C-alpha positions as semicolon CSV with decimal commas, in nm:
position;residue;x (nm);y (nm);z (nm)
1;X;2,496;1,036;-1,463
2;X;2,693;0,920;-1,794
3;X;2,846;0,637;-1,574
4;X;2,522;0,527;-1,397
5;X;2,378;0,546;-1,742
6;X;2,608;0,326;-1,892
7;X;2,624;0,070;-1,612
8;X;2,247;0,034;-1,641
9;X;2,294;-0,029;-2,012
10;X;2,547;-0,285;-1,974
11;X;2,345;-0,460;-1,726
12;X;2,043;-0,460;-1,921
13;X;2,278;-0,679;-2,166
14;X;2,483;-0,916;-1,922
15;X;2,336;-1,229;-1,879
16;X;2,575;-1,397;-1,584
17;X;2,509;-1,349;-1,244
18;X;2,892;-1,303;-1,167
19;X;2,932;-1,057;-1,454
20;X;2,664;-0,846;-1,303
21;X;2,796;-0,849;-0,962
22;X;3,114;-0,707;-1,119
23;X;2,971;-0,449;-1,278
24;X;2,776;-0,325;-1,024
25;X;3,096;-0,348;-0,741
26;X;3,327;-0,164;-0,990
27;X;3,064;0,094;-1,018
28;X;3,017;0,140;-0,620
29;X;3,387;0,120;-0,565
30;X;3,486;0,376;-0,797
31;X;3,178;0,655;-0,756
32;X;3,189;0,894;-0,494
33;X;2,916;0,965;-0,250
34;X;2,613;1,040;-0,268
35;X;2,614;0,907;-0,632
36;X;2,672;0,531;-0,551
37;X;2,444;0,562;-0,225
38;X;2,116;0,694;-0,473
39;X;2,234;0,380;-0,718
40;X;2,244;0,151;-0,478
41;X;1,853;0,290;-0,395
42;X;1,735;0,267;-0,748
43;X;1,923;-0,119;-0,788
44;X;1,732;-0,175;-0,467
45;X;1,383;-0,026;-0,556
46;X;1,404;0,159;-0,251
47;X;1,398;0,528;-0,395
48;X;1,136;0,763;-0,323
49;X;1,122;1,028;-0,555
50;X;0,803;1,201;-0,436
51;X;0,559;1,328;-0,753
52;X;0,790;1,195;-1,047
53;X;0,566;0,959;-1,194
54;X;0,541;0,755;-1,557
55;X;0,231;0,947;-1,642
56;X;0,387;1,268;-1,639
57;X;0,653;1,148;-1,852
58;X;0,372;1,098;-2,098
59;X;0,209;1,427;-2,045
60;X;0,566;1,604;-2,148
61;X;0,635;1,397;-2,460
62;X;0,272;1,431;-2,537
63;X;0,362;1,838;-2,589
64;X;0,663;1,779;-2,764
65;X;0,591;1,555;-3,050
66;X;0,271;1,414;-3,254
67;X;0,093;1,180;-3,052
68;X;0,024;0,940;-3,324
69;X;0,366;0,924;-3,381
70;X;0,456;0,866;-3,019
71;X;0,143;0,602;-3,014
72;X;0,294;0,393;-3,311
73;X;0,650;0,427;-3,175
74;X;0,542;0,340;-2,825
75;X;0,386;0,013;-2,977
76;X;0,696;-0,096;-3,192
77;X;0,936;-0,020;-2,897
78;X;0,760;-0,135;-2,626
79;X;0,936;0,018;-2,323
80;X;0,822;0,391;-2,234
81;X;1,142;0,516;-2,149
82;X;1,313;0,376;-2,444
83;X;1,039;0,546;-2,669
84;X;1,064;0,861;-2,509
85;X;1,445;0,863;-2,452
86;X;1,440;0,850;-2,865
87;X;1,201;1,061;-2,974
88;X;1,237;1,362;-2,676
89;X;1,333;1,693;-2,933
90;X;1,678;1,767;-2,715
91;X;1,899;2,114;-2,784
92;X;2,211;2,081;-2,996
93;X;2,423;2,113;-2,708
94;X;2,409;1,939;-2,404
95;X;2,598;1,889;-2,086
96;X;2,587;1,538;-1,935
97;X;2,928;1,620;-1,758
98;X;2,765;1,859;-1,534
99;X;2,454;1,650;-1,453
100;X;2,518;1,407;-1,176
101;X;2,324;1,096;-1,043
102;X;2,327;1,291;-0,706
103;X;2,192;1,634;-0,848
104;X;1,951;1,449;-1,049
105;X;1,787;1,262;-0,751
106;X;1,815;1,535;-0,496
107;X;1,623;1,784;-0,736
108;X;1,364;1,530;-0,805
109;X;1,313;1,503;-0,431
110;X;1,315;1,866;-0,349
111;X;1,120;1,990;-0,605
112;X;0,732;2,061;-0,563
113;X;0,457;1,925;-0,783
114;X;0,422;2,213;-0,948
115;X;0,770;2,288;-1,052
116;X;0,844;1,921;-1,136
117;X;0,723;1,891;-1,522
118;X;0,990;2,177;-1,586
119;X;1,288;2,002;-1,366
120;X;1,214;1,686;-1,538
121;X;1,206;1,847;-1,898
122;X;1,547;2,055;-1,813
123;X;1,690;1,741;-1,709
124;X;1,624;1,583;-2,028
125;X;1,741;1,838;-2,231
126;X;2,063;1,799;-2,093
127;X;2,110;1,404;-2,143
128;X;2,223;1,202;-2,466
129;X;1,975;0,917;-2,567
130;X;2,132;0,663;-2,308
131;X;2,143;0,965;-2,037
132;X;1,785;0,997;-2,131
133;X;1,685;0,612;-2,102
134;X;1,846;0,592;-1,748
135;X;1,676;0,896;-1,611
136;X;1,339;0,793;-1,738
137;X;1,444;0,442;-1,568
138;X;1,501;0,610;-1,229
139;X;1,128;0,782;-1,272
140;X;0,940;0,505;-1,398
141;X;1,091;0,258;-1,145
142;X;1,085;-0,040;-1,441
143;X;1,471;-0,101;-1,470
144;X;1,423;-0,456;-1,646
145;X;1,795;-0,520;-1,608
146;X;1,790;-0,838;-1,419
147;X;1,917;-0,692;-1,078
148;X;1,740;-0,824;-0,753
149;X;1,753;-0,602;-0,438
150;X;1,988;-0,901;-0,305
151;X;2,204;-0,905;-0,620
152;X;2,262;-0,550;-0,593
153;X;2,356;-0,563;-0,158
154;X;2,545;-0,858;-0,250
155;X;2,760;-0,644;-0,487
156;X;2,796;-0,350;-0,230
157;X;2,921;-0,604;-0,009
158;X;3,203;-0,712;-0,224
159;X;3,323;-0,381;-0,233
160;X;3,467;-0,460;0,120
161;X;3,427;-0,766;0,377
162;X;3,077;-0,789;0,404
163;X;2,767;-1,067;0,329
164;X;2,467;-0,990;0,195
165;X;2,317;-1,122;0,514
166;X;2,490;-0,909;0,692
167;X;2,379;-0,600;0,513
168;X;2,019;-0,750;0,506
169;X;2,061;-0,746;0,910
170;X;2,103;-0,342;0,920
171;X;1,907;-0,241;0,587
172;X;1,627;-0,113;0,799
173;X;1,795;0,167;1,015
174;X;1,932;0,330;0,684
175;X;1,826;0,544;0,396
176;X;1,949;0,654;0,082
177;X;2,230;0,749;0,007
178;X;2,375;0,529;0,267
179;X;2,681;0,677;0,358
180;X;2,716;0,476;0,723
181;X;2,682;0,157;0,498
182;X;2,962;0,252;0,285
183;X;3,164;0,356;0,587
184;X;3,064;0,043;0,750
185;X;3,140;-0,141;0,454
186;X;3,491;-0,041;0,385
187;X;3,600;-0,012;0,753
188;X;3,564;0,338;0,837
189;X;3,347;0,250;1,141
190;X;3,292;-0,047;1,332
191;X;2,929;-0,108;1,358
192;X;2,576;0,027;1,237
193;X;2,374;0,157;1,524
194;X;2,003;0,006;1,485
195;X;1,724;-0,032;1,710
196;X;1,765;-0,436;1,670
197;X;1,378;-0,469;1,818
198;X;1,248;-0,404;1,512
199;X;1,499;-0,571;1,259
200;X;1,424;-0,755;0,940
201;X;1,625;-1,104;0,981
202;X;1,702;-1,221;0,621
203;X;1,462;-1,535;0,565
204;X;1,533;-1,899;0,548
205;X;1,384;-2,093;0,227
206;X;1,318;-2,422;0,142
207;X;1,434;-2,653;-0,134
208;X;1,158;-2,801;-0,397
209;X;1,096;-3,174;-0,352
210;X;1,043;-3,403;-0,586
211;X;0,847;-3,723;-0,533
212;X;1,114;-3,937;-0,572
213;X;1,337;-3,765;-0,317
214;X;1,080;-3,799;-0,046
215;X;1,182;-4,174;-0,009
216;X;1,552;-4,058;0,085
217;X;1,375;-3,869;0,391
218;X;1,290;-4,025;0,741
219;X;0,984;-3,843;0,825
220;X;1,055;-3,867;1,203
221;X;1,345;-3,641;1,119
222;X;1,132;-3,375;0,973
223;X;0,793;-3,118;1,082
224;X;0,565;-3,152;0,841
225;X;0,380;-2,795;0,799
226;X;0,102;-2,632;0,550
227;X;0,233;-2,423;0,277
228;X;0,010;-2,176;0,266
229;X;-0,158;-1,927;-0,018
230;X;-0,037;-1,640;0,093
231;X;0,272;-1,405;0,121
232;X;0,553;-1,507;0,314
233;X;0,636;-1,205;0,605
234;X;0,756;-1,132;0,928
235;X;0,629;-0,953;1,209
236;X;0,839;-0,754;1,454
237;X;0,740;-0,610;1,784
238;X;0,941;-0,399;2,003
239;X;0,742;-0,436;2,272
240;X;0,689;-0,090;2,391
241;X;0,404;-0,048;2,112
242;X;0,589;-0,048;1,806
243;X;0,597;-0,300;1,496
244;X;0,668;-0,319;1,158
245;X;0,564;-0,578;0,922
246;X;0,847;-0,711;0,643
247;X;0,819;-0,889;0,338
248;X;1,021;-1,181;0,260
249;X;1,284;-0,906;0,090
250;X;1,274;-0,688;0,352
251;X;1,013;-0,448;0,229
252;X;0,810;-0,279;0,487
253;X;0,456;-0,399;0,411
254;X;0,320;-0,183;0,740
255;X;0,128;0,074;0,551
256;X;-0,032;-0,142;0,348
257;X;-0,118;-0,357;0,644
258;X;-0,176;-0,136;0,931
259;X;-0,448;-0,369;1,099
260;X;-0,153;-0,626;1,113
261;X;0,127;-0,402;1,213
262;X;-0,111;-0,233;1,487
263;X;-0,270;-0,547;1,610
264;X;0,024;-0,754;1,682
265;X;0,187;-0,492;1,887
266;X;0,224;-0,768;2,132
267;X;0,579;-0,860;2,350
268;X;0,893;-0,833;2,206
269;X;0,966;-1,056;1,940
270;X;1,030;-1,132;1,546
271;X;0,802;-1,426;1,382
272;X;0,818;-1,557;1,053
273;X;0,479;-1,642;0,892
274;X;0,218;-1,604;0,610
275;X;-0,010;-1,301;0,556
276;X;-0,332;-1,425;0,477
277;X;-0,697;-1,260;0,428
278;X;-0,919;-1,411;0,699
279;X;-1,294;-1,361;0,726
280;X;-1,560;-1,534;0,915
281;X;-1,266;-1,749;1,019
282;X;-1,230;-1,866;0,700
283;X;-0,887;-1,790;0,464
284;X;-1,010;-1,589;0,172
285;X;-0,849;-1,705;-0,198
286;X;-0,531;-1,514;-0,308
287;X;-0,718;-1,322;-0,527
288;X;-0,857;-1,151;-0,167
289;X;-0,513;-1,097;-0,058
290;X;-0,395;-0,944;-0,388
291;X;-0,656;-0,674;-0,349
292;X;-0,507;-0,577;-0,008
293;X;-0,125;-0,642;-0,168
294;X;-0,242;-0,354;-0,436
295;X;-0,337;-0,059;-0,211
296;X;-0,042;0,060;-0,020
297;X;-0,289;0,261;0,203
298;X;-0,624;0,041;0,258
299;X;-0,920;0,213;0,355
300;X;-1,143;0,109;0,648
301;X;-1,400;-0,036;0,440
302;X;-1,116;-0,269;0,278
303;X;-0,974;-0,331;0,567
304;X;-1,313;-0,462;0,745
305;X;-1,388;-0,636;0,380
306;X;-1,062;-0,816;0,353
307;X;-0,907;-0,848;0,716
308;X;-0,543;-0,934;0,710
309;X;-0,414;-1,236;0,894
310;X;-0,071;-1,317;1,022
311;X;-0,035;-1,703;1,052
312;X;0,299;-1,743;1,265
313;X;0,533;-2,102;1,199
314;X;0,861;-1,978;1,353
315;X;0,984;-1,727;1,584
316;X;1,322;-1,565;1,540
317;X;1,367;-1,377;1,855
318;X;1,200;-1,333;2,225
319;X;1,213;-1,038;2,464
320;X;1,581;-0,971;2,294
321;X;1,727;-1,325;2,276
322;X;1,831;-1,467;1,925
323;X;1,664;-1,790;1,888
324;X;1,786;-1,876;1,534
325;X;2,070;-2,057;1,646
326;X;1,834;-2,285;1,851
327;X;1,698;-2,617;1,645
328;X;1,344;-2,602;1,524
329;X;1,213;-2,829;1,808
330;X;1,307;-2,566;2,056
331;X;1,184;-2,259;1,835
332;X;0,858;-2,474;1,798
333;X;0,803;-2,493;2,154
334;X;0,873;-2,137;2,223
335;X;0,649;-2,041;1,946
336;X;0,388;-2,239;2,096
337;X;0,443;-2,079;2,427
338;X;0,444;-1,715;2,304
339;X;0,115;-1,793;2,054
340;X;-0,104;-1,883;2,407
341;X;-0,023;-1,529;2,489
342;X;-0,170;-1,352;2,194
343;X;-0,522;-1,285;2,181
344;X;-0,561;-1,123;1,893
345;X;-0,828;-1,213;1,620
346;X;-0,539;-1,102;1,327
347;X;-0,314;-1,387;1,496
348;X;-0,296;-1,765;1,441
349;X;-0,016;-2,028;1,518
350;X;-0,002;-2,274;1,184
351;X;-0,086;-2,590;1,270
352;X;0,169;-2,884;1,184
353;X;0,017;-3,200;0,991
354;X;-0,081;-3,510;1,114
355;X;0,071;-3,702;0,851
356;X;0,392;-3,917;1,005
357;X;0,459;-4,168;0,714
358;X;0,579;-4,120;0,329
359;X;0,256;-4,247;0,252
360;X;0,045;-4,014;0,475
361;X;0,254;-3,721;0,356
362;X;0,183;-3,790;-0,006
363;X;-0,163;-3,818;0,083
364;X;-0,189;-3,506;0,320
365;X;-0,007;-3,298;-0,010
366;X;-0,325;-3,417;-0,245
367;X;-0,576;-3,400;0,021
368;X;-0,483;-3,153;0,305
369;X;-0,868;-3,142;0,463
370;X;-0,797;-3,549;0,575
371;X;-0,486;-3,466;0,753
372;X;-0,545;-3,155;0,966
373;X;-0,663;-2,869;0,789
374;X;-0,972;-2,910;0,784
375;X;-1,193;-2,599;0,637
376;X;-0,855;-2,417;0,546
377;X;-0,789;-2,729;0,282
378;X;-0,840;-2,480;-0,023
379;X;-0,569;-2,247;0,117
380;X;-0,309;-2,486;0,117
381;X;-0,064;-2,513;-0,179
382;X;0,184;-2,787;-0,066
383;X;0,390;-2,887;0,221
384;X;0,675;-2,786;0,410
385;X;0,907;-3,068;0,563
386;X;1,154;-2,887;0,815
387;X;1,457;-3,078;0,985
388;X;1,340;-3,069;1,372
389;X;1,724;-3,030;1,447
390;X;1,774;-2,729;1,173
391;X;1,888;-2,399;1,311
392;X;1,722;-2,069;1,115
393;X;1,967;-1,993;0,867
394;X;1,943;-1,718;0,599
395;X;1,932;-1,791;0,237
396;X;1,840;-2,168;0,119
397;X;2,052;-2,439;0,306
398;X;2,077;-2,763;0,128
399;X;1,883;-3,079;0,297
400;X;1,722;-2,877;0,576
401;X;1,391;-2,756;0,416
402;X;1,186;-2,879;0,157
403;X;0,900;-2,764;-0,021
404;X;0,668;-2,974;-0,183
405;X;0,369;-2,781;-0,375
406;X;0,071;-2,952;-0,512
407;X;0,033;-3,023;-0,861
408;X;-0,048;-2,759;-1,081
409;X;-0,388;-2,727;-1,281
410;X;-0,336;-2,779;-1,618
411;X;-0,615;-2,666;-1,938
412;X;-0,578;-2,700;-2,294
413;X;-0,677;-2,336;-2,430
414;X;-0,704;-2,169;-2,747
415;X;-0,460;-1,827;-2,829
416;X;-0,687;-1,521;-2,871
417;X;-0,509;-1,225;-2,838
418;X;-0,145;-1,127;-2,868
419;X;0,065;-0,837;-2,770
420;X;0,417;-0,725;-2,753
421;X;0,625;-0,760;-2,485
422;X;0,860;-0,515;-2,305
423;X;1,273;-0,471;-2,314
424;X;1,426;-0,726;-2,477
425;X;1,109;-0,911;-2,630
426;X;0,985;-0,582;-2,719
427;X;1,004;-0,681;-3,120
428;X;0,810;-0,992;-3,058
429;X;0,449;-1,091;-2,973
430;X;0,516;-1,246;-2,644
431;X;0,210;-1,171;-2,389
432;X;-0,100;-1,408;-2,461
433;X;-0,467;-1,407;-2,384
434;X;-0,621;-1,739;-2,412
435;X;-0,983;-1,928;-2,384
436;X;-1,192;-2,205;-2,345
437;X;-1,525;-2,291;-2,525
438;X;-1,831;-2,217;-2,395
439;X;-2,189;-2,275;-2,590
440;X;-1,990;-2,276;-2,916
441;X;-1,734;-1,976;-2,850
442;X;-1,438;-1,895;-2,735
443;X;-1,395;-1,692;-2,346
444;X;-1,097;-1,554;-2,237
445;X;-1,000;-1,713;-1,916
446;X;-0,614;-1,591;-1,863
447;X;-0,312;-1,409;-1,985
448;X;0,068;-1,553;-1,974
449;X;0,404;-1,447;-2,105
450;X;0,646;-1,723;-1,969
451;X;0,691;-2,093;-2,007
452;X;0,836;-2,140;-2,366
453;X;1,161;-2,098;-2,510
454;X;1,322;-1,825;-2,734
455;X;1,301;-2,050;-3,024
456;X;0,904;-2,136;-2,952
457;X;0,884;-1,756;-2,888
458;X;1,001;-1,676;-3,237
459;X;0,802;-1,942;-3,377
460;X;0,473;-1,848;-3,237
461;X;0,549;-1,452;-3,328
462;X;0,540;-1,590;-3,657
463;X;0,216;-1,769;-3,636
464;X;0,049;-1,421;-3,474
465;X;0,145;-1,205;-3,767
466;X;0,016;-1,473;-4,019
467;X;-0,288;-1,535;-3,872
468;X;-0,393;-1,170;-3,747
469;X;-0,784;-1,093;-3,767
470;X;-0,782;-0,745;-3,608
471;X;-0,627;-0,500;-3,429
472;X;-0,715;-0,342;-3,116
473;X;-0,412;-0,062;-3,049
474;X;-0,114;-0,271;-2,981
475;X;-0,312;-0,595;-2,944
476;X;-0,384;-0,828;-3,204
477;X;-0,668;-1,076;-3,243
478;X;-0,548;-1,430;-3,349
479;X;-0,732;-1,654;-3,599
480;X;-0,944;-1,890;-3,321
481;X;-1,183;-2,099;-3,514
482;X;-1,275;-2,478;-3,470
483;X;-1,051;-2,606;-3,715
484;X;-0,743;-2,289;-3,718
485;X;-0,557;-2,163;-3,426
486;X;-0,310;-2,247;-3,167
487;X;-0,357;-2,446;-2,858
488;X;-0,179;-2,409;-2,520
489;X;-0,144;-2,638;-2,262
490;X;-0,158;-2,390;-1,969
491;X;-0,072;-2,479;-1,599
492;X;-0,192;-2,301;-1,350
493;X;-0,171;-2,242;-0,911
494;X;-0,517;-2,187;-0,842
495;X;-0,862;-2,092;-0,993
496;X;-1,102;-1,819;-0,819
497;X;-1,429;-1,655;-0,949
498;X;-1,386;-1,319;-1,081
499;X;-1,616;-1,025;-1,223
500;X;-1,398;-0,890;-1,359
501;X;-1,366;-1,123;-1,679
502;X;-1,597;-1,241;-1,912
503;X;-1,553;-1,601;-1,811
504;X;-1,630;-1,546;-1,467
505;X;-1,298;-1,707;-1,361
506;X;-0,945;-1,589;-1,303
507;X;-0,616;-1,814;-1,295
508;X;-0,357;-1,782;-1,093
509;X;-0,014;-1,756;-1,151
510;X;-0,077;-1,940;-1,533
511;X;0,203;-2,005;-1,774
512;X;0,252;-2,173;-2,139
513;X;0,375;-2,526;-2,025
514;X;0,315;-2,707;-2,373
515;X;0,257;-2,571;-2,739
516;X;0,026;-2,778;-2,881
517;X;0,091;-2,764;-3,238
518;X;-0,085;-3,085;-3,276
519;X;-0,390;-3,001;-3,164
520;X;-0,701;-2,853;-3,302
521;X;-0,880;-2,525;-3,147
522;X;-1,181;-2,775;-3,162
523;X;-1,066;-3,029;-2,904
524;X;-0,931;-2,746;-2,603
525;X;-1,114;-2,750;-2,280
526;X;-1,446;-2,642;-2,207
527;X;-1,569;-2,437;-1,952
528;X;-1,718;-2,692;-1,760
529;X;-1,367;-2,863;-1,729
530;X;-1,268;-2,500;-1,529
531;X;-1,573;-2,535;-1,345
532;X;-1,508;-2,875;-1,198
533;X;-1,174;-2,784;-1,114
534;X;-1,328;-2,522;-0,898
535;X;-1,600;-2,710;-0,734
536;X;-1,488;-3,067;-0,756
537;X;-1,794;-3,174;-0,600
């Protein structure tokens, strides 16, 4: 446990990708089984610890320290694991060396709910501050160390001679502590037995396209597709009644979308596409899809109200034949032929656009409905340009696929509330709620915590501290008067109606585009500006 705690600690302070890869690879190479397998599962987010939950940690620390002291400490530190690790009243003697990562994980997984609080408390008693922090990070799942699942798999492949794409191809057939994986990576076995019919394929990704790049492309070389405002996914069916729905990162989403996993058990194929919510033939806003994504096991009513839908735009395998090496033109023909055999209401083929020239492509991006999207136009977030001769390659190969998203919406809004961030930002007020004017008063329309530099963050933090007018627990109310306050230029991807917000509106992916130190709050936008964005007519 000491070595894994040190790894997490070093990763949290290491900035470069290559440096992080070396740290993880060195740990996996020098740590025996099963510890390294559990470490890899933690780093990839694939470790299920049963009933161990953050709420249980809060209950345990509440029994051992003053609740006011904990609330003040948590507000200051901004991270649950770090706060509890520092406050935990550990015994005078500890036995860290006797507590391995494998011991910790296996005890947590095997212990029933009734006995779990005692086991967690015993582990915390036996660890020092860094060990407790790492242990609690495992339970909460909020590592915040700048390591993605892909990065961790890349590091695992470095201890042998395997690429991350190769590991992705077999990942679905593995389970912690991944003994077969390390045997394969280190050459002790030649291959990992997989059920190829339900395998996840590493996705092909696109590069962002700027307007000036378009002129260098010949439209005749590209299929021009709609970029749907959904979630990228793969549906894989084995032709025998079994199917799985995978996210772009390889996470199995079948439990969250059983209507798709069961409704698309058709043929023996792997399809690439987008998960949407479609009701009565209309694609619902992304906020409706979020309600499905937030439920690991949706109820019957939720699925009836917000039915999942898979819109396919590529086919990766069919009847056991791997089609990824074929050019897109051939794969599209096979996909269209296969799509004609599927009558499921939760499936559709993503149409190509009617754009054929540079001018038409630019116009289609701005007005999808006029170029074939029709009533689905509001669900389009941009265009995909894919070379007709491109094979399906994992990763982001240059020059084959491009994505040209629609310009974000922008609005000038006034800072209303601020809250401390987490991790390295725990000392700064970095999470902001902002609003626009309605009938002479400000109403909140969104929250953001990105889009500014470290220097700008420090300056905003000083402004918040100097202009606090009230406190609500960890939240500070910031002065927002017509003549005094701070204005943000906020960029966001979309806008939906929402009964949960006082303004009746909810932004999608808001971020701070610019800090308007030069602008008075009275000159910020009105709610009517956002209403027009929502309904231009």
